[in-house]
C-alpha positions in Angstrom: 6.4 -58.5 63.8 6.7 -57.6 60.1 9.0 -60.6 59.4 6.6 -62.9 61.1 3.8 -61.5 59.1 5.5 -61.8 55.7 6.8 -65.4 56.5 3.3 -66.5 57.4 1.5 -65.0 54.5 4.1 -66.1 51.8 2.3 -69.6 52.2 -0.6 -68.2 50.7 0.8 -66.5 47.7 -1.3 -67.3 44.8 -3.3 -64.8 42.6 -6.6 -64.0 40.7 -7.9 -66.1 37.8 -7.6 -65.0 34.4 -11.0 -63.9 33.4 -13.2 -61.1 32.5 -14.6 -60.8 29.0 -14.6 -57.8 26.4 -17.1 -57.7 23.6 -15.4 -56.9 20.4 -17.8 -56.0 17.3 -16.5 -55.8 13.9 -18.1 -54.4 10.6 -16.5 -54.2 7.1 -17.7 -52.1 4.2 -17.3 -53.9 0.9 -19.5 -53.5 -2.1 -22.4 -53.7 0.4 -22.6 -53.6 4.2 -21.5 -56.8 5.8 -22.8 -57.6 9.3 -20.6 -59.9 11.3 -21.6 -61.9 14.4 -20.3 -60.5 17.6 -17.2 -62.2 19.1 -16.4 -62.5 22.6 -12.8 -62.5 23.5 -11.9 -64.0 27.0 -8.6 -62.6 28.2 -6.9 -60.4 31.1 -5.4 -57.2 30.0 -2.2 -56.6 31.6 -2.0 -53.4 33.8 -1.0 -50.3 31.9 -1.9 -47.7 34.5 0.4 -44.8 35.0 -0.3 -44.6 38.9 -0.9 -47.4 41.4 -4.3 -49.0 41.0 -5.6 -51.9 42.7 -9.1 -53.8 41.6 -11.5 -56.4 42.5 -14.1 -57.3 40.0 -16.5 -60.0 38.7 -16.3 -63.3 40.2 -13.0 -62.4 42.1 -15.0 -59.8 44.0 -17.8 -62.2 45.0 -15.6 -64.9 46.2 -14.1 -63.0 48.9 -16.9 -63.4 51.3 -17.4 -59.6 51.5 -20.9 -58.3 51.6 -20.3 -54.5 51.5 -17.7 -52.2 49.8 -16.2 -51.7 53.2 -15.4 -55.3 53.4 -13.8 -55.4 50.0 -11.5 -52.6 50.1 -9.9 -54.3 53.3 -8.1 -56.4 50.7 -6.3 -53.4 49.1 -2.7 -52.4 50.3 -2.4 -49.1 52.1 -6.0 -49.0 53.5 -7.2 -48.8 57.0 -10.9 -49.3 57.7 -12.5 -48.0 60.9 -15.5 -50.1 61.9 -17.5 -48.9 64.8 -19.3 -51.8 65.9 -19.5 -54.7 63.5 -22.8 -55.6 61.6 -24.5 -52.2 62.0 -21.7 -49.7 62.8 -20.3 -47.0 60.7 -17.5 -47.9 58.3 -15.1 -45.5 57.0 -11.9 -45.8 54.8 -8.4 -44.1 55.2 -6.0 -44.5 52.4 -2.1 -44.2 53.1 -3.0 -42.4 56.4 -4.1 -39.0 54.8 -7.5 -39.2 56.5 -11.0 -40.2 55.6 -12.0 -36.8 54.1 -9.1 -37.0 51.5 -10.7 -40.1 50.0 -13.2 -39.6 47.2 -15.9 -42.3 46.5 -17.4 -42.4 43.1 -20.5 -44.4 42.1 -20.6 -45.0 38.2 -18.2 -42.1 37.7 -19.9 -39.5 39.8 -18.8 -38.7 43.4 -20.8 -39.6 46.5 -20.9 -36.4 48.5 -21.3 -35.6 52.2 -20.6 -31.8 52.7 -21.8 -32.2 56.3 -18.9 -34.2 57.7 -17.0 -35.3 54.5 -17.2 -39.0 55.1 -19.2 -41.6 53.3 -20.3 -44.9 55.1 -19.1 -47.6 52.9 -21.1 -50.1 55.0 -24.4 -49.1 53.1 -23.3 -50.2 49.7 -23.8 -53.9 48.9 -21.8 -55.8 46.5 -24.8 -57.9 45.1 -25.2 -55.3 42.2 -21.5 -54.4 42.0 -19.4 -55.1 39.1 -16.0 -53.7 40.2 -14.3 -51.8 43.1 -11.2 -50.1 42.1 -8.8 -47.9 44.3 -6.6 -45.2 42.7 -3.8 -43.4 44.7 -3.5 -39.8 43.4 -6.0 -40.0 40.6 -6.9 -41.9 37.5 -4.3 -41.8 34.8 -6.4 -40.1 32.2 -6.9 -36.7 30.8 -10.6 -37.5 30.0 -12.4 -37.2 33.3 -14.4 -34.7 35.2 -12.6 -32.0 37.4 -13.9 -33.9 40.5 -11.8 -36.9 39.6 -8.6 -34.8 40.0 -9.8 -33.3 43.5 -8.8 -36.1 46.0 -5.8 -37.7 47.4 -7.2 -41.0 46.6 -10.2 -42.4 45.0 -12.5 -45.5 45.3 -14.4 -46.1 42.2 -17.7 -48.2 42.3 -19.0 -49.7 39.2 -22.6 -51.2 39.2 -23.4 -54.0 36.8 -24.2 -53.1 33.3 -26.7 -55.5 31.5 -25.2 -57.9 29.1 -27.3 -60.3 26.9 -26.4 -63.3 24.9 -27.6 -63.4 21.2 -31.5 -63.9 21.4 -31.8 -63.2 25.0 -34.2 -60.6 26.2 -34.0 -60.5 30.0 -31.9 -62.0 32.9 -32.8 -62.3 36.6 -31.1 -63.1 39.8 -32.6 -63.9 43.3 -30.4 -64.2 46.3 -31.1 -65.1 49.8 -28.7 -64.7 52.8 -29.2 -65.7 56.4 -26.9 -66.6 59.3 -25.7 -65.4 62.6 -27.0 -62.3 64.3 -30.5 -63.0 62.9 -29.5 -61.9 59.5 -32.4 -61.9 56.8 -31.1 -60.4 53.5 -33.0 -61.1 50.3 -32.2 -59.4 47.1 -33.4 -59.5 43.4 -32.1 -58.1 40.3 -33.7 -57.9 36.9 -32.1 -57.0 33.6 -34.3 -56.4 30.5 -33.3 -55.7 26.8 -35.7 -52.9 25.7 -34.5 -52.5 22.2 -31.3 -53.0 20.1 -29.6 -50.2 21.8 -31.3 -49.8 25.1 -31.6 -51.9 28.3 -32.7 -51.5 31.8 -31.8 -53.0 35.4 -33.8 -53.0 38.4 -32.6 -54.2 41.8 -33.7 -54.3 45.4 -32.4 -55.4 48.7 -33.6 -55.6 52.2 -31.4 -56.4 55.4 -32.4 -57.1 58.8 -30.1 -58.2 61.6 -30.4 -58.0 65.4 -26.7 -57.1 65.6 -26.3 -59.2 68.8 -23.2 -61.1 69.3 -21.1 -62.3 72.2 -17.9 -60.7 72.9 -15.1 -60.7 75.7 -14.5 -57.6 77.6 -10.9 -56.7 78.4 -10.2 -55.5 82.0 -6.8 -54.8 83.8 -5.9 -58.6 84.0 -7.1 -59.5 80.5 -10.2 -60.9 78.9 -12.4 -62.3 81.7 -16.1 -61.0 81.1 -18.5 -62.2 78.5 -21.3 -59.8 77.4 -23.8 -59.5 74.5 -23.5 -56.6 71.9 -26.9 -54.8 72.0 -28.8 -52.0 70.2 -26.8 -53.0 66.9 -30.0 -53.8 65.0 -30.3 -52.7 61.4 -33.3 -52.6 59.0 -32.3 -51.2 55.7 -33.9 -51.2 52.1 -32.1 -50.4 48.9 -33.8 -49.8 45.6 -32.0 -49.0 42.5 -33.0 -48.5 38.8 -31.0 -47.7 35.7 -31.4 -47.2 31.8 -28.4 -48.0 29.6 -28.2 -46.7 26.0 -26.0 -47.0 23.1 -25.6 -44.3 20.4 -23.2 -44.0 17.4 -19.8 -43.4 18.8 -21.0 -43.2 22.4 -23.4 -44.4 25.1 -25.3 -43.0 28.0 -26.7 -44.2 31.4 -29.3 -42.8 33.8 -29.7 -44.0 37.5 -32.0 -43.6 40.4 -31.1 -44.7 43.9 -33.0 -45.0 47.2 -31.6 -46.2 50.6 -33.7 -46.1 53.9 -32.5 -47.5 57.2 -33.2 -47.5 60.9 -30.3 -48.7 63.1 -29.1 -48.7 66.8 -25.9 -47.4 67.7 -24.2 -50.0 70.1 -21.8 -47.4 71.4 -18.4 -47.9 73.1 -17.9 -50.2 75.9 -16.4 -48.1 78.7 -16.6 -48.6 82.5 -18.6 -51.7 82.4 -21.2 -50.0 80.4 -22.4 -52.5 77.7 -25.6 -51.1 76.1 -26.3 -47.8 74.6 -29.6 -46.7 73.1 -28.9 -44.2 70.5 -30.9 -44.6 67.3 -30.6 -43.2 63.9 -32.8 -43.0 60.7 -31.3 -42.3 57.2 -32.8 -41.6 53.8 -30.4 -41.2 50.9 -31.9 -40.5 47.4 -30.0 -39.5 44.3 -30.7 -39.4 40.4 -27.8 -39.0 38.2 -26.9 -39.4 34.4 -23.9 -39.6 32.3 -23.4 -39.3 28.5 -20.2 -39.9 26.6 -19.5 -39.6 22.8 -16.5 -39.5 20.4 -16.6 -37.3 17.4 -14.5 -38.0 14.2 -11.9 -39.9 16.3 -10.2 -36.8 17.7 -12.7 -35.2 20.0 -14.5 -36.8 23.0 -17.3 -35.4 25.1 -18.5 -36.4 28.7 -21.4 -34.9 30.5 -22.6 -35.7 34.0 -25.2 -34.5 36.1 -26.8 -35.4 39.6 -29.2 -34.4 42.3 -29.0 -35.8 45.7 -31.0 -35.5 49.0 -29.9 -36.9 52.3 -31.9 -37.0 55.6 -30.5 -38.0 58.9 -32.4 -38.3 62.1 -30.4 -38.9 65.4 -32.1 -39.6 68.7 -30.6 -39.9 72.2 -33.6 -40.5 74.8 -32.8 -40.5 78.4 -36.1 -42.3 78.7 -34.4 -45.5 77.1 -31.0 -44.8 78.7 -30.8 -42.5 81.7 -27.0 -41.9 81.0 -27.8 -40.0 77.8 -28.4 -36.3 77.3 -31.5 -35.7 75.4 -30.7 -35.1 71.6 -33.3 -35.3 68.9 -31.7 -33.7 65.8 -32.8 -33.7 62.1 -30.4 -32.8 59.2 -31.3 -32.2 55.6 -28.7 -32.1 52.8 -29.3 -31.1 49.2 -26.7 -31.4 46.4 -26.8 -30.4 42.8 -23.9 -31.2 40.5 -23.1 -30.8 36.7 -20.1 -31.5 34.7 -18.6 -31.2 31.3 -15.3 -32.9 30.3 -13.6 -32.6 26.9 -10.8 -34.5 25.3 -8.9 -33.5 22.0 -6.2 -35.5 20.4 -3.7 -33.1 18.7 -1.4 -36.0 17.6 -1.7 -39.8 17.9 0.7 -39.6 20.8 -0.6 -36.3 22.3 -3.9 -35.4 23.7 -5.3 -32.6 25.9 -8.4 -32.4 28.2 -10.4 -29.5 29.9 -13.0 -30.2 32.5 -15.4 -28.0 34.3 -17.7 -28.8 37.2 -20.1 -26.9 39.4 -21.6 -28.1 42.7 -24.1 -26.7 45.1 -24.6 -27.8 48.7 -27.2 -27.0 51.3 -27.6 -28.0 54.7 -30.5 -27.5 57.1 -30.9 -28.6 60.6 -33.1 -28.0 63.7 -30.3 -26.9 66.0 -30.2 -23.8 68.3 -28.4 -20.9 66.5 -27.7 -23.1 63.3 -26.6 -20.9 60.4 -28.0 -23.0 57.4 -24.8 -22.7 55.3 -24.9 -22.9 51.5 -21.7 -23.8 49.5 -20.9 -23.1 45.8 -17.9 -25.0 44.3 -16.5 -24.6 40.9 -13.7 -26.7 39.7 -11.6 -26.3 36.4 -9.1 -28.8 35.3 -6.6 -28.9 32.3 -4.5 -31.8 31.5 -2.1 -33.2 28.9 -0.7 -36.7 28.1 2.0 -37.5 25.8 2.8 -41.3 24.8 5.7 -42.9 23.1 6.1 -46.5 22.5 7.5 -47.0 26.0 7.1 -43.8 27.7 3.9 -42.1 28.9 3.8 -38.7 30.7 0.9 -36.7 32.1 0.3 -33.4 33.9 -2.7 -31.6 35.1 -3.6 -28.4 36.9 -6.8 -28.2 39.1 -8.5 -24.9 40.0 -10.8 -25.0 43.0 -13.0 -22.0 43.8 -15.4 -22.2 46.9 -17.9 -19.7 48.1 -19.8 -20.2 51.4 -23.0 -18.1 52.5 -25.0 -18.3 55.7 -28.5 -17.1 56.4 -29.3 -13.8 57.8 -25.9 -12.2 56.7 -24.1 -14.1 59.5 -20.3 -14.8 59.3 -19.2 -17.1 56.7 -15.7 -18.6 55.9 -13.5 -16.6 53.5 -14.0 -17.6 49.8 -11.1 -20.0 48.7 -9.3 -20.1 45.4 -6.6 -22.7 45.0 -4.4 -24.1 42.1 -3.0 -27.7 42.7 -0.8 -29.4 40.1 -0.1 -33.2 39.6 2.6 -34.8 37.3 2.8 -38.6 36.3 5.3 -40.6 34.3 5.5 -44.2 33.4 8.4 -46.0 31.5 9.0 -49.7 30.2 12.7 -50.2 30.0 12.2 -53.4 27.9 9.8 -54.0 25.1 7.4 -56.7 25.6 8.9 -57.6 29.0 5.9 -56.7 31.0 8.0 -54.7 33.4 7.2 -50.9 33.9 8.4 -48.2 36.2 6.3 -45.2 37.3 6.3 -42.1 39.5 4.0 -39.3 40.4 3.8 -36.2 42.6 0.5 -34.5 43.6 -0.5 -31.6 45.7 -4.2 -31.2 46.6 -6.3 -29.7 49.3 -9.7 -30.3 50.9 -12.1 -27.7 52.2 -13.1 -27.9 55.8 -16.6 -29.5 56.1 -19.7 -27.6 56.8 -19.7 -29.2 60.4 -15.9 -28.1 60.9 -16.9 -24.5 60.0 -20.5 -24.0 61.2 -21.5 -26.6 63.7 -23.1 -24.9 66.7 -20.5 -24.3 69.5 -17.7 -26.4 67.6 -17.4 -24.6 64.2 -14.6 -22.4 63.5 -15.0 -20.2 60.3 -11.3 -19.2 60.3 -10.2 -22.7 59.6 -7.7 -23.1 56.7 -8.0 -26.0 54.1 -5.9 -29.1 54.6 -3.1 -29.7 52.0 -1.5 -32.9 51.2 1.7 -33.5 49.2 2.2 -37.0 47.6 5.3 -38.6 46.1 5.2 -42.1 44.7 7.7 -44.4 43.1 6.6 -47.8 41.8 6.9 -50.8 39.5 4.9 -53.5 37.9 5.9 -56.8 36.6 3.3 -58.9 34.7 3.7 -62.1 32.7 1.3 -64.7 31.1 2.0 -68.2 30.0 0.0 -70.8 28.1 0.5 -74.7 28.5 1.9 -74.2 31.9 0.8 -74.9 35.4 1.5 -71.3 36.2 -0.7 -69.2 34.0 0.0 -65.6 35.3 2.1 -63.7 37.6 1.8 -60.1 38.6 3.8 -58.0 41.0 3.5 -54.5 42.2 5.6 -52.4 44.5 5.1 -48.6 45.5 7.2 -46.6 47.9 5.6 -43.3 48.9 6.0 -40.3 51.0 3.0 -38.1 52.1 2.7 -34.9 54.0 -0.6 -33.4 55.5 -0.5 -29.7 56.3 -2.9 -27.7 58.4 -4.4 -30.8 59.9 -7.9 -30.0 61.2 -8.4 -31.4 64.7 -11.0 -30.9 67.6 -9.7 -29.0 70.7 -11.4 -28.5 73.9 -12.1 -24.8 75.0 -13.0 -23.5 78.3 -14.5 -26.8 79.3 -14.8 -30.3 77.9 -18.5 -29.9 76.9 -17.6 -27.3 74.2 -15.0 -28.0 71.7 -13.8 -26.2 68.6 -12.1 -27.1 65.2 -8.4 -25.7 64.8 -5.6 -26.2 62.4 -2.8 -27.6 64.3 -1.3 -30.7 62.8 1.4 -31.8 60.5 1.8 -35.5 59.6 4.4 -37.2 57.6 3.8 -40.6 56.1 6.4 -43.0 54.8 5.2 -46.2 53.5 5.4 -49.3 51.2 2.9 -51.3 49.4 3.4 -54.8 47.9 0.9 -56.8 46.0 1.4 -60.3 44.3 -1.2 -62.0 42.0 -1.0 -65.5 40.5 -3.1 -68.1 38.6 -2.5 -71.7 38.2 -4.4 -74.4 36.2 -4.0 -78.1 36.1 -5.9 -79.8 33.3 -9.2 -78.3 32.4 -11.2 -78.4 35.6 -8.7 -77.6 38.5 -8.0 -73.8 38.9 -6.0 -72.1 41.8 -5.9 -68.3 42.2 -5.1 -65.8 44.9 -3.7 -62.5 46.0 -1.3 -61.2 48.7 -0.9 -57.7 49.9 1.4 -56.1 52.5 1.7 -52.5 53.7 4.3 -51.0 55.9 3.6 -47.4 56.9 5.3 -45.1 59.3 2.9 -42.1 59.9 4.3 -39.6 62.2 2.8 -36.5 64.1 5.2 -33.5 63.7 2.7 -30.8 65.0 4.7 -29.4 67.9 8.5 -30.0 68.6 8.1 -29.1 72.3 5.4 -32.0 72.6 6.4 -35.0 74.5 4.9 -37.3 71.9 6.6 -35.4 68.9 7.1 -37.7 66.0 4.9 -40.7 67.3 2.8 -42.9 65.3 -0.6 -41.5 64.7 -3.6 -43.1 66.1 -4.8 -46.5 64.6 -2.1 -46.6 62.0 -0.2 -50.0 62.2 3.3 -50.3 61.0 2.4 -53.7 59.4 -0.8 -54.9 57.8 -1.7 -57.2 54.8 -4.2 -59.6 53.4 -4.3 -62.8 51.5 -7.0 -64.5 49.4 -7.1 -68.0 48.0 -9.6 -69.7 45.6 -9.7 -73.1 44.6 -12.2 -74.2 41.6 -12.9 -77.7 40.6 -15.7 -78.2 38.2 -19.1 -77.1 39.9 -17.3 -76.8 43.3 -15.4 -73.6 44.7 -13.5 -73.1 48.1 -12.2 -69.8 49.1 -10.0 -68.6 52.1 -9.2 -65.0 53.0 -7.1 -63.6 55.7 -6.8 -60.0 57.2 -4.0 -58.8 59.4 -3.5 -55.7 61.4 -0.3 -55.2 63.4 0.4 -53.4 66.7 -0.7 -49.7 66.8 -1.9 -47.1 69.3 -5.2 -45.6 70.0 -4.0 -42.2 70.7 -1.1 -39.8 69.7 0.6 -40.7 72.9 2.6 -43.8 72.0 2.7 -45.2 75.7 1.8 -48.7 76.9 -1.7 -47.5 78.2 -2.6 -47.0 74.6 -1.1 -49.9 72.9 -3.3 -52.1 70.9 -2.4 -55.7 70.2 -2.4 -57.1 66.5 -5.4 -58.9 65.3 -6.1 -61.2 62.4 -9.2 -62.9 61.1 -9.5 -65.9 58.8 -12.8 -66.6 56.6 -13.6 -69.8 54.8 -16.4 -70.6 52.2 -17.5 -73.5 50.3 -19.9 -73.3 47.2 -21.4 -75.4 44.8 -23.4 -74.5 41.5 -26.2 -76.7 40.2 -28.2 -76.6 37.0 -32.0 -76.4 38.2 -35.2 -75.3 36.5 -33.4 -73.9 33.5 -31.1 -71.7 35.5 -28.1 -72.1 37.9 -28.5 -72.4 41.6 -25.3 -71.5 43.7 -25.3 -72.6 47.3 -22.6 -71.2 49.6 -21.7 -71.7 53.2 -19.4 -69.1 54.8 -17.5 -69.3 58.2 -16.2 -66.0 59.1 -13.6 -65.2 61.9 -12.9 -69.1 61.8 -10.5 -68.9 64.8 -12.9 -66.9 66.9 -10.5 -64.1 67.4 -11.7 -61.4 70.1 -10.5 -58.1 68.6 -11.4 -54.3 68.1 -10.6 -52.3 65.1 -11.4 -49.2 67.2 -11.0 -49.3 70.9 -13.9 -50.1 73.0 -16.0 -51.3 69.9 -15.7 -55.2 70.1 -16.1 -57.0 66.8 -18.0 -60.3 66.2 -16.4 -63.6 66.9 -16.9 -66.7 64.7 -20.0 -66.4 62.8 -21.9 -68.1 59.8 -23.8 -67.3 56.7 -25.7 -69.4 54.3 -26.4 -68.0 50.7 -28.7 -69.3 48.1 -28.4 -67.5 44.7 -30.5 -68.5 41.5 -29.8 -66.9 38.3 -32.0 -67.5 35.2 
């Protein structure tokens, strides 16, 4: 299966267009101050990261036909997305099989938290206001970052758009309207305004409505033979976002406010000919955050971050709507406060050190019987150093994590935790100016059990130990650019890795199957290989071809109990082979895109037996766009055809995904 996949995808091997712009401002002091006009240099900076990094940004991000962050990260190597039901379903990410809770998600440099269950629904983050999505395995290769950035086994960084203005320009606006299959109505607006020489603002709003209804075929013992309609998958969601962006001498700052409100149905699993569920959920997510960064005298740099977040969740299962349901009407309230200070000092031009300290407070309230109302205090302290020669770069860091939990009325709380975890990274270029580099890193990290793991009524277990991961990675990068040739750019990345997860937290039944508890049982070993190729081609001035190819091989085995009949089996939902490809063809004002996702055979349970075997699936998406000048602005019209071959598939068993579907997008920028 792996050879067939590679042979098929090699046909699509082309990469991303050279692009992206970097403003360069220059001043020169002669007898008097000389003011030079800003110069914009357009180029692609070759990758110099010490650790494996994958990024989609700018136009490359918009061309994929992806509309949420979850859609975009599917095109990264080593990533598995769990999608529970298509349009309105929960979407979580797993990187290199270490588990969703080991992935940190950062928005404009500050982590998005969920102390209740440790997962962030990537489906609620639109790409309309997103400038870049970046995946780091291990951590960013920098000593100048908050301590939080060291505290995950993998990290996804979301960077919102920063206003940029041409000389004499005071404001910019963009209006987008999307419609298509499943009754989608999705308008969005964005307005950037220059408030002063060093101050600008950005305001965006987006509304989404969909019925979430789509036809699917239901598998029975003899194959697909029943056609049904997915119901209770409707979504209404509103996103409002505003930001201020300032420049100061030697630094910059930004402040942001964010609101997301939604109501949605949970279509649920299709089991035993039950096609409809009536669970409902209401969410309100609010946060305000700010960041300040400044350099002093060329040697010392300071970074300050602060955030407050409030999350409300209302879940309703009403037997009056569905007699199969047990009545549940729960409300959850989360509060989070976070502050961070990061320092960097250059001892020598080739040697720098960093010191970061973070504090976070989490509070969870709920209207559950016997709920203990937990509060969590977390302090993190990170020390790091980096040493750079002409062709060698080395980094090392040590993270201290200190956690104290408290519960109301003096009830039993989990023991306080204090852990120190190290990381080491090295990168080497054997040949000067050859575009070829080797890299390696090793990292040990842990994650605290979530508040649900520890304190959820009838399920929590305050004696749980943290999960630990050990990561080892060897990789290489080759990047080359040419001018005056059809092939303009080629980049190749390969990484082989070995990961261990210790004290895996799993749910186990107690005396009956209505009451479960969380226990430390698991040990998982992951061996894998990630490959990525990107190229750019250009014929004349008007015809551009670009693309991206990713492939992942993973052997993720469960070594929990040697006496278990399924000892050493592949862990659930991890395919041995997976990958993606994306092609973009541009000619004058026309643009055509093709993207391809492949997930190979896997199992839905730790028991690797035929009854749990899941077939491979793949999807192909096509889009055609044209940009027109109209009314002093640019009007871009796009037609998308997703799942072009109408594949019937399930990312998670019993949660059927949509077949072929269409979307029309009109976007006006002025």
